[in-house]
C-alpha positions, -999 to +999 in steps of 0.1 A: +000+000+000+016+032-011+012+064-031+023+071-067+028+101-089+040+106-124+045+128-154+043+120-191+055+146-216+034+145-248+060+164-268+088+139-259+108+164-239+125+153-207+102+151-177+116+169-146+122+146-116+123+176-094+086+181-100+080+145-090+097+152-056+075+182-052+044+161-058+055+133-036+060+157-007+022+161-004+015+124+001+042+114+026+014+100+048+007+073+022+042+059+024+063+068+055+086+037+051+105+050+020+103+066-013+119+068-047+120+087-080+128+073-115+129+091-148+140+085-184+131+108-213+095+119-213+085+098-183+091+103-146+076+082-118+075+087-080+066+064-052+061+065-014+061+031+003+041+017+032+058-017+035+033-046+041+046-076+021+084-081+021+096-053+044+131-054+030+147-032+004+138-057-023+103-042-023+116-007-030+098+013-058+098+025-085+109-011-093+128-020-124+131-054-142+165-071-144+169-058-180+159-023-168+134-021-196+103-023-174+095+001-145+066-001-120+051+024-095+023+006-077-002+011-049-022-018-035-021-055-029-024-084-053-037-113-033-032-140-059+005-131-063+017-165-050-001-183-079+011-158-105+047-162-091+045-200-096+033-196-132+061-171-139+088-194-124+076-223-146+083-200-175+119-193-163+114-160-144+135-156-113+128-134-083+150-115-059+125-108-031+091-120-019+069-090-026+038-089-047+052-058-064+080-079-080+055-105-092+032-078-107+061-062-125+074-096-139+039-105-151+034-071-168+068-073-185+065-110-195+029-113-204+020-078-212-006-056-194-035-067-216-031-103-205-020-096-170-045-071-157-076-093-159-058-120-140-052-098-110-072-105-078-067-076-055-068-038-051-045-017-072-036+014-091-003+014-109+018+030-136+039+006-157+064+018-182+075-005-210+107+010-223+109-016-251+079+000-268+080+034-251+045+030-237+031+040-203+002+020-189-021+032-161-046+009-145-071+005-116-087-025-100-122-037-110-143-017-085-119+012-079-107+003-043-075+022-050-076+057-065-057+073-094-063+109-104-053+124-137-049+160-152-032+179-180-009+208-176+003+221-210+023+193-226+023+173-194+000+145-185-001+141-147-013+113-124-013+107-087-029+087-059-043+119-044-056+152-059-033+172-037-002+158-054-015+170-088-023+204-073+014+206-062+025+208-098+032+244-107+015+241-141-019+232-126-043+261-119-065+254-089-101+262-098-135+251-086-155+230-110-187+249-105-209+223-123-194+195-102-199+216-070-236+221-078-241+184-085-224+176-052-252+193-033-276+168-048-257+136-054-227+119-038-196+121-060-182+089-076-145+080-070-134+094-103-151+128-097-134+158-081-145+194-074-114+208-091-116+219-128-095+197-151-088+170-125-106+137-127-100+100-119-091+071-141-123+050-142-124+018-122-118-014-141-098+005-167-064+007-182-050+035-203-020+032-227-001+063-234+022+064-265+035+091-288+004+084-309-020+094-281-040+077-254-057+043-258-085+037-233-099+003-224-125-009-199-114-045-189-141-048-163-175-033-169-205-044-148-229-046-178-206-067-199-194-088-169-229-097-160-240-131-174-277-124-179-285-160-187-268-172-156-286-146-135-320-154-149-315-191-147-306-187-110-339-168-105-358-198-120-340-225-100-316-220-071-304-243-044-303-222-013-282-246+006-256-247-021-256-209-022-248-206+016-222-233+014-205-217-015-207-182+001-191-195+033-163-213+015-155-183-008-156-158+021-134-179+043-109-182+015-111-145+008-103-136+044-074-161+044-057-145+014-065-110+028-044-119+059-012-120+038+010-095+056+045-092+070+032-063+092+007-064+121-029-068+111-063-064+129-100-063+121-127-036+122-156-050+143-185-026+144-208-052+159-227-054+126-229-087+107-204-079+080-174-067+099-181-092+127-181-122+104-148-110+088-133-106+123-145-141+133-130-158+103-098-137+107-095-149+143-099-185+132-070-182+108-047-160+128-044-164+166-039-132+185-062-112+162-077-081+177-106-058+167-114-021+168-146-002+170-154+035+170-180+049+193-196+082+202-201+084+240-236+097+235-265+082+216-269+047+203-233+037+193-217+005+182-193-002+210-216-022+233-226-047+206-191-049+192-177-058+227-203-085+230-194-099+196-158-099+206-165-120+237-185-144+215-158-149+189-130-146+215-113-116+200-104-085+222-121-054+209-104-020+214-130+007+218-121+041+203-143+068+218-148+099+198-159+129+218-178+158+202-148+182+204-124+156+190-149+149+162-151+186+153-113+189+153-110+158+131-136+169+106-114+195+088-085+170+089-107+144+071-116+170+044-080+179+039-070+142+033-101+136+012-094+166-011-132+172-009-160+178+015-166+147+036-190+121+022-205+108+054-206+119+091-187+088+101-154+098+084-139+116+115-146+085+136-131+063+109-100+084+109-098+082+147-099+044+145-072+044+118-049+067+139-054+045+170-046+014+151-014+030+137-004+042+172-008+006+184+015-007+157-012-020+134-006-014+096-035-034+081-071-035+091-098-058+076-132-042+071-167-053+059-174-029+030-191-043-001-214-069+016-245-047+014-241-040-023-234-076-032-259-094-010-289-070-007-283-053+026-294-017+022-329-005+032-335+009-003-330-025-018-360-038+001-379-006-007-373-011-044-387-046-041-418-034-022-425-006-046-424-029-077-445-056-062-476-035-072-466-041-109-458-078-106-494-087-118-487-071-151-459-096-159-484-124-153-518-111-165-509-086-192-472-083-199-478-061-230-491-033-207-456-029-194-448-009-225-477+015-222-480+049-204-491+034-171-456+022-162-433+041-186-422+067-160-413+040-135-395+018-160-376+048-174-361+056-140-367+023-121-351+032-088-361+068-084-397+062-072-389+036-046-362+056-027-382+088-023-397+083+011-402+119+022-413+150+004-380+168+011-360+138-003-384+135-032-377+170-043-340+166-038-340+133-057-358+148-087-333+177-088-304+153-086-319+134-115-321+166-135-285+176-125-269+142-134-294+122-155-266+099-167-265+083-133-299+066-139-290+052-173-273+022-158-303+010-138-326+017-167-305-004-191-302-032-166-339-031-159-347-033-196-321-061-204-332-085-176-365-097-190-357-132-180-364-121-144-402-122-147-412-106-114-405-069-116-400-067-078-372-093-081-357-074-110-357-041-091-340-057-061-312-071-083-308-039-103-306-018-071-277-038-058-259-039-091-262-001-094-248+003-059-217-015-070-210+014-093-225+043-075-228+039-037-197+017-033-177+043-052-177+070-025-175+044+003-142+031-012-130+067-017-133+075+020-120+040+029-087+046+011-082+082+021-090+079+057-068+049+062-039+063+043-042+096+062-030+075+092-004+056+071-022+023+072-040+000+049-076-011+050-086-043+031-121-054+019-124-092+018-160-090+004-146-074-028-125-104-039-130-114-075-149-146-069-172-130-043-179-101-067-189-125-094-209-147-070-228-118-055-236-102-089-253-134-101-274-142-069-311-142-073-334-120-052-347-150-033-314-154-014-309-117-009-343-108+005-364-134+022-393-129+046-384-092+049-347-100+058-321-084+036-288-102+031-305-135+038-278-158+025-250-139+043-270-139+075-276-176+073-239-182+070-232-157+099-256-176+122-229-203+125-204-179+141-224-149+156-252-145+181-286-146+165-297-112+178-265-096+164-271-112+130-306-098+127-300-065+145-311-034+127-282-018+106-267+012+123-241+023+097-215+039+119-239+063+137-228+098+147-253+119+167-266+148+148-260+169+179-223+166+172-225+191+144-252+213+159-241+250+159-214+245+133-237+261+106-227+295+119-193+292+102-212+299+069-219+335+080-193+356+062-178+325+047-166+315+013-195+293+003-219+322+003-195+341-020-191+310-043-228+305-046-236+343-046-259+342-016-269+376-002-265+382+035-302+377+041-302+344+021-272+332+041-288+340+074-320+322+063-300+291+052-280+291+085-313+292+105-328+264+084-297+242+089-304+240+126-331+215+117-315+197+087-286+175+099-277+160+065-276+193+047-258+210+075-230+184+073-228+189+035-228+227+035-205+231+064-181+205+050-181+224+017-173+257+036-144+239+053-131+226+020-132+261+004-114+277+033-086+251+031-082+252-007-089+288-015-088+307+019-054+293+031-069+283+064-053+253+081-073+223+094-063+229+130-074+265+129-108+256+114-113+228+139-107+252+167-133+276+152-158+248+151-151+239+188-152+275+199-185+279+181-202+251+200-187+262+233-203+296+228-235+279+219-235+258+251-230+289+273 
């Protein structure tokens, strides 16, 4: 797990390695164990190392092949590297160290990126330079667990693990992307979106090849093409539930096992929910001495009590990380600085606190439970989509031709919009979001229309909702996952997002995702073997942070930069600030955006902003 930066000169002139050093200086937190710079001709690469597998100097990057004609700067972990290493050794490739980096480089150089990349099982973002052909290859993993941002500055094509590294290049002009900012108030950003004009992300599941002829772009993993519609519809017509749960348990255990590969200390997140708790249980089975961590707010209904109970049940000690209100407010601007954007979710300061505590305890790797809800039907809106579409199921039986008429065209055109709009306020915001970014709804629409083999519309809607979340919802979850862990110089791993589990979950029928009102039925059936029944079927909390934690922070908007950016009058700003006292979600979003603007365009430090937030609530309490 590391950080990478790079420069490609389109005009063929020499890339300046001093600029690489300047870019690397902004992401030292991603790799405190070492760093390196390599350049030749038009290409320059930089790397910061967080040593996890093979802690020796043999894992140093940028790494060169023995013939010095292949160079790699890589961020991530390849979990099937032992198998790839054996294949390469059979072909006569020899190795100096034991790192997955060396295996990845050898595979890319021996087999070529086009053959190698689809074989990789892991999380990664890398830059590989093949000096034999003069090509530079950039790639990200299937679902975008690891980030890679790109931009252009004159004749230079830039890329980096974080936006701040690109902004450090003197040729980049820092500007707000006003359209992206407006969309951000209505929809969550995807991992390849930023709020900076001219800076975006390499799409997940993609590789780009840069040569003197231009840029070749290829999507090697796309959900729509990876989905075997016949397999999915066949599963809906006939599925062996027992075989599903046995296969799921076997695949998940194996995924946890390979995710434990580490030469550095490793632990597990255990929030007390079924996903992280099951990962922690399996990790404890395979690695004696495993410990767990949970964040908790001292007020409200937190996660610590249930997590501690789970820990006793699975015989793993759980370290509780309490996050007070003042600590939370001080961490909030820090999170935004490392995210290079307003925070996505109120849990981010708590997640950063856990990551920092783990690092202080000597832990470098933390297993987490992200991805289970998207793959196995765990979010409330999945069940809501199923309930909403049940009213139309009779059409598929009695009069299927009516599905094409005006009675259902609006729902079929945007199949998930109606089911998720539970309140008038959310209904208005959702419709505005659809207008601001209509392309977001094209994927569920296409999936809905191309799964006619799933006869019941309610079943189709449930499946489409989960598949869509693999692209949309999971994107921002993984963005915060990476940036909050690397802010503390540690790595978080996601066993549920292993290749076989992704494929398995994508093709599960609705009957094993939602049964008798229970979401994640198959996963919960597996979990019953290891976890207390009431824990397995407990209501999802989702890293709860009391709304009271941010109460009063809305006053920072008075005389702030957001009002100037959006051209609010003084009266309008005062009206909005008053309204935010009652709207927790919008308060978090707008205050977070103000913090981001102050950091990026007002030259205010995170610590100073945090103290202002704390001082504001103290005055409010008096």
